[in-house]
MARBA-3410 file (N, C-alpha, C, O; in Angstrom, 1 decimal):
45
-6.8,-14.3,-6.1,-6.0,-13.1,-6.1,-4.7,-13.4,-6.7,-4.0,-14.4,-6.3 ~ -4.2,-12.5,-7.6,-2.9,-12.7,-8.2,-1.9,-11.9,-7.5,-2.1,-10.9,-6.9 ~ -0.6,-12.4,-7.6,0.5,-11.7,-6.9,1.2,-10.8,-7.9,1.4,-11.2,-9.1 ~ 1.5,-9.6,-7.5,2.2,-8.6,-8.4,3.4,-8.2,-7.6,3.4,-7.8,-6.4 ~ 4.6,-8.2,-8.3,5.8,-7.8,-7.6,6.1,-6.3,-8.0,6.0,-5.9,-9.1
6.5,-5.5,-6.9,6.8,-4.1,-7.1,8.1,-3.8,-6.4,8.5,-4.5,-5.5 ~ 8.7,-2.7,-6.8,9.9,-2.2,-6.1,9.5,-0.8,-5.5,9.0,0.0,-6.2 ~ 9.9,-0.6,-4.2,9.6,0.6,-3.6,10.9,1.2,-3.0,11.8,0.4,-2.7 ~ 11.0,2.5,-2.8,12.1,3.1,-2.2,12.1,2.8,-0.7,11.1,2.4,-0.2 ~ 13.3,3.0,-0.1,13.4,2.8,1.4,12.4,3.7,2.1,11.8,3.3,3.1
12.3,4.9,1.6,11.4,5.9,2.2,9.9,5.4,2.1,9.2,5.5,3.1 ~ 9.5,4.9,1.0,8.2,4.5,0.8,7.9,3.3,1.7,6.8,3.2,2.3 ~ 8.8,2.4,1.9,8.6,1.3,2.8,8.5,1.7,4.2,7.7,1.3,5.0 ~ 9.4,2.7,4.6,9.3,3.2,6.0,8.0,3.9,6.2,7.4,3.7,7.3 ~ 7.5,4.6,5.2,6.2,5.3,5.4,5.1,4.2,5.6,4.2,4.4,6.4
5.1,3.2,4.8,4.1,2.1,4.9,4.2,1.4,6.2,3.2,1.2,6.9 ~ 5.4,1.1,6.6,5.6,0.5,7.9,5.1,1.3,9.1,4.6,0.8,10.1 ~ 5.3,2.6,9.0,4.7,3.6,10.0,3.2,3.5,10.1,2.7,3.5,11.1 ~ 2.6,3.4,8.9,1.1,3.2,8.9,0.7,1.9,9.6,-0.3,1.9,10.3 ~ 1.4,0.9,9.4,1.2,-0.4,10.0,1.4,-0.3,11.5,0.5,-0.8,12.3
2.5,0.3,11.9,2.7,0.5,13.4,1.7,1.3,14.1,1.4,1.0,15.2 ~ 1.1,2.3,13.4,0.1,3.1,13.9,-1.3,2.4,14.0,-2.2,2.9,14.6 ~ -1.4,1.3,13.3,-2.6,0.5,13.3,-3.6,0.9,12.2,-4.7,0.5,12.2 ~ -3.1,1.7,11.2,-3.9,2.1,10.1,-4.2,0.9,9.2,-5.3,0.8,8.7 ~ -3.2,0.0,9.1,-3.4,-1.2,8.3,-2.8,-2.3,9.1,-1.9,-2.2,9.9
-3.3,-3.5,8.9,-2.8,-4.7,9.6,-1.5,-5.2,9.1,-0.7,-5.8,9.9 ~ -1.1,-4.9,7.9,0.2,-5.3,7.3,0.5,-4.5,6.1,-0.3,-3.7,5.6 ~ 1.7,-4.6,5.6,2.2,-3.8,4.5,1.4,-4.2,3.2,1.1,-3.3,2.4 ~ 1.1,-5.4,3.0,0.3,-5.8,1.8,-1.0,-5.1,1.7,-1.4,-4.7,0.7 ~ -1.7,-5.1,2.9,-3.0,-4.4,2.9,-2.9,-2.9,2.6,-3.7,-2.3,1.9
-1.8,-2.3,3.1,-1.6,-0.9,2.8,-1.4,-0.6,1.3,-1.9,0.3,0.8 ~ -0.6,-1.5,0.7,-0.3,-1.3,-0.7,-1.6,-1.6,-1.5,-1.9,-0.9,-2.5 ~ -2.3,-2.7,-1.2,-3.6,-3.0,-1.9,-4.5,-1.8,-1.8,-5.2,-1.4,-2.8 ~ -4.7,-1.2,-0.6,-5.6,0.0,-0.5,-5.1,1.2,-1.3,-5.9,1.8,-1.9 ~ -3.8,1.4,-1.3,-3.3,2.5,-2.2,-3.6,2.3,-3.6,-4.0,3.2,-4.3
-3.4,1.1,-4.1,-3.7,0.7,-5.5,-5.2,0.9,-5.8,-5.6,1.4,-6.8 ~ -6.0,0.3,-4.9,-7.4,0.4,-5.0,-7.9,1.9,-5.1,-8.7,2.2,-6.0 ~ -7.4,2.7,-4.3,-7.8,4.1,-4.3,-7.3,4.8,-5.6,-8.1,5.6,-6.2 ~ -6.1,4.5,-6.1,-5.6,5.1,-7.3,-6.5,4.6,-8.5,-6.8,5.5,-9.4 ~ -6.8,3.4,-8.6,-7.6,2.8,-9.7,-9.0,3.4,-9.6,-9.6,3.8,-10.7
-9.6,3.5,-8.5,-11.0,4.1,-8.4,-10.9,5.6,-8.8,-11.8,6.1,-9.5 ~ -9.9,6.3,-8.4,-9.8,7.8,-8.7,-9.6,7.9,-10.2,-10.2,8.8,-10.8 ~ -8.8,7.1,-10.8,-8.6,7.2,-12.3,-9.8,6.8,-13.1,-10.0,7.3,-14.2 ~ -10.7,6.0,-12.5,-11.9,5.6,-13.2,-13.0,6.6,-13.2,-14.0,6.6,-14.0 ~ -12.8,7.6,-12.3,-13.9,8.7,-12.2,-13.8,9.6,-13.4,-14.7,10.6,-13.5
END
């Protein structure tokens, strides 16, 4: 797996951290990976 560096706003980070705190994702990296995965799959349709 390759590493990709991104910049997010404070609000975006807070929203991701809230998802992690709620247990939706185990960590921020997995939340971002899932968001990218969904975007790519949607664009491929």
